[in-house]
VOLO-799479 format. One record per residue: x, y negated, z negated of N, C-alpha, C in turn. Coordinates in steps of 0.05 Angstrom, whole numbers, plus 5000, padded with zeros to 4 digits. Layout:
REM residues N
XYZXYZXYZ...
//
This chain:
REM residues 652
078448340451078748440469074948570470075048460500072648710516071848910506068849020496069249250493066449340515067149590527065449750558064550090535062449990517062350310518060750530522059050380542057150560568060050710590061050460594064250610616065050860604065950740584067350920563067051060556064251260560062251460538062951580560063151960549063452130566060552310584061752360597058952440617058252850617057252880633056353160626056053180656056453350680056853530698057053860702053353870695053654130696055854190665056854470676058754500652060954390644062254220652063954070636063353750634065553690622065653450617067153300607066953120628067952810634068652570616070952500611072052410589070952100584070351960616068251690614066951710655066551410650064451410670065351320691068051330695069151150717071151390739069451420760069951710775072351510798072951690808075451620827074351730857073151630886072051610899074351840913071752020935074052160953074951970972077152020982078251740994080752001010080851981039083452141057085051891053088351971046092151681050091751721071091952021089093852021119096952091108098352121075099752191074098952441052097052531037096852701004096752961019095953051046095653341052097453461074096653751075098653881086096853951107097954181131096054181164095554401147094654411129091954631126089154541103090554191085089554201070089854191052091454341036092754221012096054121005095553950985096553790974099553810979101353500993103553440991104953460970107753420968108453240943108053040936106752790957106752570952103552540949101352810954098852780946098752830913099952980903099853070879101652850859101652670876104152420856101952140851100752160880098952070879096052050858094352310859092652390836093952350822095752460818095752460778097052250770096751990785098151680780096151630768093651610787090251590770089651610744090951950748088552100729091351980706092851960708094451760692093451430680092751360703091250960699087851100682087051390670083751440658083051440672082351520700080351560713078851830696076551910690075452130685075352300701074052220732074652440751075352320767076752540786078352450812076952600831075252460850074952670880077652670900076952950914079752980943077752780954080652720976079352741002078152951008076552851034075053161047077253241053076453511060078753871071076754001085076153941111075954331126076454551125074854641109074254911100072455081125072455081152071755101173074355281183073255561180075655681195075655841234073455811237071955961265070555751283067655571272067455411291069155201304069155051283071654791299075154961297074555121286077255231295079355081277079454961251081154891229082955131219084855011210086155171190086055071166085655271144084155111128085955281105084455241072085455401053083955611047082655671061081355961062083356041065085456051098086856191100088956171089090455981066092955901059091955971025090356141016088956100990092056080974093756300984095856310960097855970958098555920970099355690974096755480961094955490970092755220957092855290927093055550914091855620889094455480877096655640887099855500867100055150865099254960891099954760888097354610872094754780877092554630855093154790837094154890821094755000794096454830777098754740791100854620780099454260774098454230805096853880805095153880768093454020776091054040755091154030716093654230715094854250707095953960682097453840699097353510697095353380698093953390712091153240710089553220693089653470682088353530658090653520627093253540628094253360614093953150612092152920626091852560619088852750611086752840611084852840586082252880621083752870648081752790665081253050683078153060696078453310718078353240736077453430759078853380798077153500807075553430818073753620842074753630875074353820873074853840907073053830931073653670946072053600966071453710987069653850993069954101016068254031049069253881058067953821078067254121107064353961105063754121140063153911165065453781171066253641189064353401191064853291220065253051219061952961239061953261256059953221273059252981299058252881304059152651326060452481313061552431289063052221293065752251303065852541302068652581321069052801349065452771350065252981365065353311366065353301345064653741346061153731344060553941348058054041341057153921316053953931334052553851314049253941303048053921295045053981293043954091323043953941327042753781366044553631383043153681404045753491430045353221412046853121413046452871409049252681424049452351431052052191430053652131415056052241425058452151403059951921394059151861378060451511364061851411377060451151391062350981408062151141432060851341439062151401463059351491485056851451477054751621484053351671507055451661524055751841552056652111538058452181532060352391520057852461500056952861500054652961484055053111464054453201449055453441429054753721439055553891428054854141431052254151410050354251404048854451376049754651366049954731340050754921326048055111329049655381336049055671336047255751294045555821290045156001276047256151266048356301274050156511269053056281256053456091277055455781262054555691241053655611239051655451202052655781184050655951181051856181163055056121168056656161186059156191177060056031177059455701182060255501160059655571138057555681123057355731090058855831080060056071103060656281086064256231079064956011101067255991099067355681074065255491063065255381035065455541018063255781018063555870991066356000988067856091001070956161003072856050990071355801004073955480994074055500969071055450968069755340935071455580916071055840913072856020897075755950900077455790922080455790914080855580903078455410905079155100892079355240866076755440847075655520822078355610819079655720834081855930826084155720823085155540837086655310830085755210808083555110795083555010766082154710775080454740797078954470799075954500790076054340777072854380751070554380765070854320786069254320819069154260841066754220849066754200879064953870895066153840913063953620923063253700948061353580965059953720991060853521005062053531026062053261051060453321065057753261076056653031059054652981073052752911048050452821066050352481064052052431077051552081091053951971112053851691126055651721142055151731174053451951179053652071194054552321207056352531190057552671182055152971195056753181192055253411206052753521193053153471162050253461145047353391134049153081146047352781141045252801169046652961188046152991226043553221214043753391201042453581193040553491181040553311164037453241140036552991154038052841171035852541195033852691215031452531210029752781232031052541254032152411251033152241282036052401292036752521272038552671303038053031313036952991283035553421290033353421296032753561318030753721344029654031335031654001313032254301319028454441321028954771329025554831321026254971311027855141304029055341280028255341247028955471228028855421199031155211189032455071212034454891208033554611212030554631223029154341233026954321227025254031240023454011234022553971197020453981179021153941163022653781142022753601124025253521113026853871098025354001080025854251074027354321093026954381124027854551131030854461144031254061145032153941159034854011132034254031108035854151082036354371075035154561094037554841085039054891092041454751109043954761103045654691071045154461071044954311042045054681011042354641034041154841003042655221010044355271032044855451028047555441027048755241025051055141014051155300984049655120965050655090939049755340924046955530941046955780932048655930935050155910959053856170970054656010938055855750935058455700919057955790895054455870883054256000865054456180860053856300882053356670868056256670876058056540894061356570896062956600862061956320845063256110831062756330809060556270800057956290778056256010781053856070771052755860769053755570750055055670723055955410712059455290726059155210749062355090768060355010783060754700769059654490782059954450814057454340829057354270848056354020859056953830865054953570872056453530906054553330917054353210946053852930940055252890964055852540968053452540990051852310980048852230992049151960993048751901019047451601027044751581024044251301012040751350998039251121030041150991048039750891064041950841096040950971114043150991135043350711143041750471150043050251154043250201190041750381196041550331223038550231243039050201269036550131294035850451301040150511321039550631337041850671335043050901355045951101347047650861363049550791342052150561343050350271338048850271329047049981327046449971301047049791285047349751255044649631255042949561228040749391222042249161198042648941204043848841192042648681164040548651168038148681132036148951138037149061144036449401135034049451152032449291166029749241176031349531200028649571210027549741233028250031234030550091209031150311203030250661222031850731237030751031252032851131240034951101216035551361192035051431158035351491144034051501121033551271110031251341105029651031080031051061049029350881030030550951007028651231002026351111005024051251000024151601015025451711037026051921037028451931013030251901012032951931005031651980967029651890958028251960932027452310942025952330967024152620962027452690963030052760985031752950975033552880950034252710938034452740909032652950904030952980896028853160880029553470896030653580911029653750926031753780938035753720930037053800920038053920892037153750871036753790841035354090848032654100858031454440855032654690863035454510889037354720896039554880881039654720869041754790847044954540841044254290855046454170849047053940825049853910824049653850785049653580782050453460804050253150799049353070845049452740837049052700867051052380864052952390880054752150887054051960912052251780899051051660926052151410938051751360955052651130970051551090992050750981007049450791040050850841061050250771080050050821111051150911124052350941152052151081162055250961182057351121203059350941216058550771236055050811240054350641266053750361249053350351230053450241206055850081195058450221203060050221192060650001170059849691169059649561143059349651121057249841127055049811092056450191084057450291103059550531090063050431080063250291091065750211084066150001086064149791061063149541065066249321059065849131073068148851072066848711053068148501033068048341014064948171024063948241044061947981053058948171048058648501043056748581018057348411009055648460997054648410954055748650946057148560914057048800898055348900879054649150890052649360874052249300879052149370912048749290939047649500931048749850927046549980929046650110881046749960874045549990851043050080849040849870854038449800857036950030865038050170886036950450903037450690890040250620869040050900861039550870833038550720826036050750799034550880809033550660823030950920838031251150841033151330845033751700846033951720818034851590802035651580778032251670758030451490769028251630766026451810775027652010799026752180797028052430795029952380795030752630775032652630752034952920738034452920712038152970711038153150738041852990742041652810743045652760742046652480741046052450760046252110766046851990787049351810788050851810799054151640808053851510827055151320816053951080846056450940856056850950885058950750896057950580910060550530920059050200936059249980935061849850937063249580914062449590882063349710878063149720853065149700824067249630839069949510827069549170804067249190794066649090771065049170748067649150727066749300700064949190681064848890707062748720681058648930697059548890713055748890735057349270730059749440722057649820723056149800690059149740679057449800645054349670638052949390662051249350646048449500663049949750688047849860703048050130688049250130677049750460660048050410635048150110625046650110598044050050601042949980625040349920627038550190652041250400640039850710652039150830684040750550707039650480736041750770736045550730738046550960749047451090715049151340729051051460700053751460703055651320721057151340740057451180747060251050758060750950781063551080802062351050813064351160838066150980848069351100844070550800867073050670876072950680888074650780918077450500911076550350934078750140937079050130921078950040894079649910873082550080867081050350853083850640850085050610872084850440883088350440902089350190898088149960893088849800887090949660856089749870838089649830815089450190808091450430803091550560789091150650768090750400741090650330719088050230709086750220733084550090728083050210700082150410701079950550686081550510651084150560639084750530625085550180615085950080639085649800626083049720623080049800622077949700618077449910603079350250583078050260573079550050548081749950550083349840533081949570520079649560542079549250544079949050551081549080571084248940582083548810616080548730628079548700647080948550652082448260652084048130656086348170669087148470661088848530668089648700696087148770699086548970730087348770754088948940768090248850787087348830813086048580816082948730839083248670874082748960871081548900903079248740922081148730935080148420945078048440972077848740972075548830992076048811023078848861028079048681053079648821073079549131064079749361082083249341094084049161098086549201118088549331124089449411087090649681085090549971093087849991075086550221071084650411080083450291095080350381115082750271147082750041141085149931166087050181173088450051153091850351157091150551165089050721146088151041153087851001188085950781188085350781221087450811238089350601245090150531255093950641257094250631234097050801223097351051223094751111205094551461201094551521172096451241155096351361131095450971110094151091085092850791076094750751060094750461062096250221041094750051027095049891011093149681001094849351001092849171004093048881015095048780985093948910970095748770932095949040920098249260931098949420908100549620927103649430932105449540956107349860952105349940926106450160917106150460934102950350945101450510952102050810968102751000971104351190984106651210985109251020961110551060945110751130931108251450914108351510891110751610886111351790894113651930897116551850896116651600896119751400902119751310866122751270866122951170834120750880816120550960797118750750784120050470781118250260781121249970771121650020747123750020746126649970721127249730722128549650704129449530691132549540709134249230717134949290732138749270721140149440723142849540698144749190709143548970722144948700728142648550724141648460698139848190706141747870717139447820733140447620748138847330753140047100753138846890745137846740772133546860774133946880791131846600792131246470821128346150822128346240848124946120840123446240855121945960869121845870881119645560897117445670911116245630897112845680905111345890894109345780877107845920866105545950878104846060909102146110914102746590913100746670923102146940930104847160924106046970945108947130943110547040924110646820916111546750887111146890869109546870856107447020839108747310845108247380851108847730860111847800854112447580856116747590868116947580830116247250826116647180789114847580766113347630776111547870763114548220767114848160795117548350791119048310778120148000783123048050782122748090740121747910733122047950697121148260693120148340712119248720696121848890702122648600717125348830723128148790710127148560689128648430664130948240688130048020706131347830713130947680704132247470698132147150684130446940710127546880696126446750722125446650707124646310731123346060732123146020757119446000764118845960785117745560785117945510814117545170810115345230823113445050817110744990841111344680848110744610859110644310859107644120862104744320863103344210836102544340821099544170818098644290793097644510787097044700806095644910800097545130823097345400801099245600818096245800839096945840856094745980877095945930908096845690904097145630936094045730966096045870974092245840998091046160985091646200972088746390943086846230937087845980937085045810932083545720947085245670973081945560985080945951000082746040998081546351014079746430996079846370963077746490945075346310944075646130957072745900959069246030961069646190978067146330993067246510967063046400967062546650954063246990948062547010975063947300976066047330988068447140976070447170969072047180939069247280922070047150889072447340885073547740895075647790881078347580893078847420918081347340920081547140890080347000887080046810852080847030836079847320831080047460817083047530821083847530844087747660842089647440832088247180841089646950832089446890794087646940788086846930762088747160743087647430765090747600751093247520744094247430774097347380784099047060761095846910743096846710729096946870698095246910701095547210667097147270661098647430688101547550685104147340672103847110685105646990685105746890660103646900648102946880616103547030598103447270607102747550590106847530594108147590615110647530620112447350609111847100605112346880595114346840607113746890639115746660667116046420651118346300660118946080657117245930679114845750683113645770710112645300700114745220725114344900722113244800760111044650729108744620749109544220756108644210786108743900785111643830793112944090797116443970796116444150827117143930855118443910870121743930863123144230876125944150880127544110901129944060902131344000922134344140921134744210959136744400954139444350942139044050930142543980914141144070879139544040872138844240854139344470853137844580870138144950879141445060868142644850884145544910888147344830858145344780851147444640810145744900805143744970796143045100785143945360771146045460783148045700771145345980782143245980807142546110809144546290820143246640813144346780825142446910852140546890857139946940871136446630874136246630894134246330902131546510923129646500913127446620932125846420932125246280965123846080975120846180985118646130966115746110989114945970966115345860997114345500997111545591023110545751030107845861050107845651072104945741076104645491109101545291103101645091114099744961124097544931146095844841143094244901164094244721196093844891225094344731239092944381256093444221235091343971258092943971286091544031305092943951333093143641344093543551348094743301368092143311394090343111384089143071410086342831396085342781413083342471407081442531385080442431372079942481342079542631318082742811334083342851309083942721275083842431269082942341248080342321248078342241266075842151260074942281231072542061218072142111198070742381204068742571218068642801219070243061226072442981216075243101224075443261197076043511188077343641167077843921175080344021162081444271157079744381154080844711149079544981142080344891122082144881110084144841074081644591062081644391077080744161067076944281065076744401077073744431064073144621052075344791047074445011024074344911001075744701000076544520976074244430975072444390984070544090981071943820983073743730995074643480997072543461015071343431022068643231039066243351043064443151041061143361053061143481075060943641078060543891103057343801117056643701139053443661140051443951149050143841168048944111173050044141193049543931215051744131233054744171241055144461242058044351236059644631270061144491272063344631283065244781276066944991278068845051278069345181294072244991305074544971315076345241309076845451328078145681327077445901312076546161322076146391324076646601314077846431299080446731285078146691266079847061252078347131222078846861206079546811207079446411174077046321184076446281212075646051219071946261228071546471221068946601225068446671194070146731181069646691151068546421137069346241150068545861140066545861158064945961176062346041199061546101186061446441173059346601156058546421131060946351110059946241090056945971098058245751119056145631128053445651134053345901153051346041157050346101134051046251120048346291086047946051075049145931079048545581072045945521085045145641098042345551119043045251147046845231152047345071158048145111199046744911219047545021235050645031252052045231260054945271257055245411295056845261296057145201330060745361323062345661337064745721339064745581369067845471360069245411390072445501391072745631416074745861415075245971444079045871445079345891468079846111489080146311466080146571470077646721486077946941508074947021512073747121485073747161462072347291449073047211424071247131397073547101365073947411357075547261344077247451332079247661341079447641372080747711390084347861378085047581370087047661350086347711322089147721313090247871283090148141266088548301283088648661273086748521252083748491257081048551236080748711237080448811214079149211203076449101224075949301233073249421255071049381237070749461209068349451188067249171182069848901183068848671178069048511199069848621223069448441249066548521262065348821258062748781273060948771243060648611222058748531205058948261201060648171213062247831231060647811253059848021269058647901295055547981287055248151272052148351262051248021254052847701239051947681218051447401238053147341257052847101279050347111291049847381294047247481316044147391285044847451270042447511254041447111246045247101243043946781233044746551253043446681274043846511304045946301308048746301301050146231301052046241329052045961346053445931368056046041363056846191386059546281396060446201423062645921425062245811452065145961451066646181469069546221477069846131511071746251508073546081535073545781550072645641515072445361532075245301502076545041501078144871499077044611490077144501462077544211445078243971468076743821482078343551491078343301478076443271457076843111434073743031419074542931400073342951379072442641368069542591384068242321369066042251352064042131356061642031335059242171336059242371369056342581378058842701360060442811363061243091364064243211372062743321385065743591400065243601433067343481446066543551469068243721481068043871493068644161502069444211530071444281543072544421564071544681574069744641590068444991590070545111614070045461610071445601630072745521662069445401665069745321697070444991696071244931690072544621683070244401668068244451670066044271667066344291652064443921627065943881612061643921589062744071570059843951539061143821521058243641511059443491486057143761463058143751438056443871424057343741397053543661387053543511365054943611336055343511332056543561306056343361289056143491266056843301229059943241224059743551226063243521199064543731234066843631233068643911260070544021229071244211230072444401222074744501240076144411234079644571255080744771237079445001254081445291242083645341254085245321272087045411294088845501287088845511253092545831247092645601221095745661228096745611194099545541209102245411193105145441197106945391178108345441181109745561166111145251150111145171112112644951113116144981111115744841128119244691140120444821102121845081096124245071072127544931077127944971049131544891045133545071052132345311071134145581075136745491092136145291108138845171129140544991114138944801082140844741078143544861053141445051050142345281023143545481033145445421058147145691069148745651061150045461053153145541046152645601007150445711012150045670966151345940959152245830938153346150946151246400918149046310919147846500902145446680939145146930928143547020949139646780957139746790982137646750981135246761011133846850998131147021009129446751017127346841053125346751045122446921046120946821037118347031039115746991038113447021049111446991054110646871074108346701072108446481098110146391100112446241088114746191091116146151105116646471106118646581129117146741150114846681157112446801180109346781167109046591179105246541178104946801172102446981156101947321155099047281142099847501122096947391096096747461068095347691066096047701030097447941028097148231057099048441053101448361049101448111075104848071077106047991062104747731050106647511029107247771007105547940990105848200975107848420981107648351005109548681006113648681006112348331026115048251026116448251012115648030983115448000970117548100939114948430937114848640925117448860937118848800961120448940973123448860965124148580967126148320963127448390938124148380909124848480889126248740880125048860900126349160889128849260902129149090914132449130934134348960913134148810897136348620872137848770854
//
């Protein structure tokens, strides 16, 4: 059993003792709140589940408290309802030894076209300008946040978190010289630009008592070159520098804040605010360490922190005091409990894909999760043993097959999993081949470990036939045969230079210095990024008008890939088609009909996947129930494979 003595050690934040150093980050869910910022039944169950899962401190998502300036209906207007719900929820959370802080938002400012310190361009729409707040409006917001904090205290919350000196939200734009051109007491010097944040904590302490903890979210670096322009490598910073963040930390401690919850980025640099897997794990730790050297209040560190070994080391070395974990708390609500027990191998890893959580919230208004299909359905009946145990045969040991086997076994069914190769994982294996996709490997290891723990009958290197399945006596047959890469029929497809994306990722051929990637979807672009980071000369050839045009790629992932290709000088050729592959390289036909030859040592084909033909037709008259799931049903992604497998097993 692995030990994590520092992660599991209590931490004092003001007057409150938190049982361990694993905190759940503030995140909006889209299903957890009612119209005034209180919690629905689904929201209550969502947080209670993560308290039961061992997290020491839970942060709520940002709740607007402004009743006048931005015209919101908030908890200030509905204190009785909020207090009643909050007391019940906090009693349940406290029963597990956990605490909860309510995050109180001053609103998001220019990120949604609301009022700002000065007249500023709206995020993503610079032709539209915001209006500047008056001093009276600032004072009104301060009064409302103090009232809201008092309501939260009465509702049983152990403290509040102020949203936020990060991501370019309202308080952040007050603090940044780049976005604050005021000439009154709220502009000019750093102290003046932080006066709003100072007024807030003083008002809360006056209303709730000096022993009521108040934390604040602080981005330690903005990573922007201009409005709507990220700085990929952090250079040419016009926002917050680490040096200024250190001075801010000192002042915030002086003003009375009890801890600093740190991260990075603005929404103009969205991939540092909401980092995909391409951002290095723990990229904020060294910055946080500099703040910790400058202040005596706890430094809580967020930003790709879902690695318990890394977290343990950072705390042990005195760089940070606690970790603030967001997406991993979604993918595995029991993450903290598993670390306390010393069982990191049982953690269902967040793969930092942003597909279900952030992108789901942005596009569908509700958080889900690529690897945890139960997110958003916490009020449903939990997974239980089936009253009717069935003999279940699963064909295919990829992610869909393993998810189906895992849940079927938990439900008490007799499960046999057949895999024709000598390894489990299917397309998880090439997908996790990049250094920046290590979490996909971790997810595969998690599934393989669960097969062992649950003692599932896994038969490797066994290719089954329809006849075998018909004669097996199975009640349920699940076909999870996966997909394989498309290799289009064109001249030179069998050339020694040509290789499929899957084979390239599996290192089945040596890849040369000059690489052409045929196909600019997400998979092709991630392959290109991997080779660009290795210093290879990379060209992407795409038939459509732009790369990543299909497939619903999360905006932060897409933005980072585009900026990475600019940084690494990756050549992107769109609206052109491959005519042939020859000894020189790739001949393409451009949009105007002319041809061009691109020199290449290696040509990687990444034009999509095709479902592997299953035995569904042959099993039509079989007595067993037959289901097709995952890529064998329709080519999708990790999220669709897992959700389909879970759905089928839950209905057995």
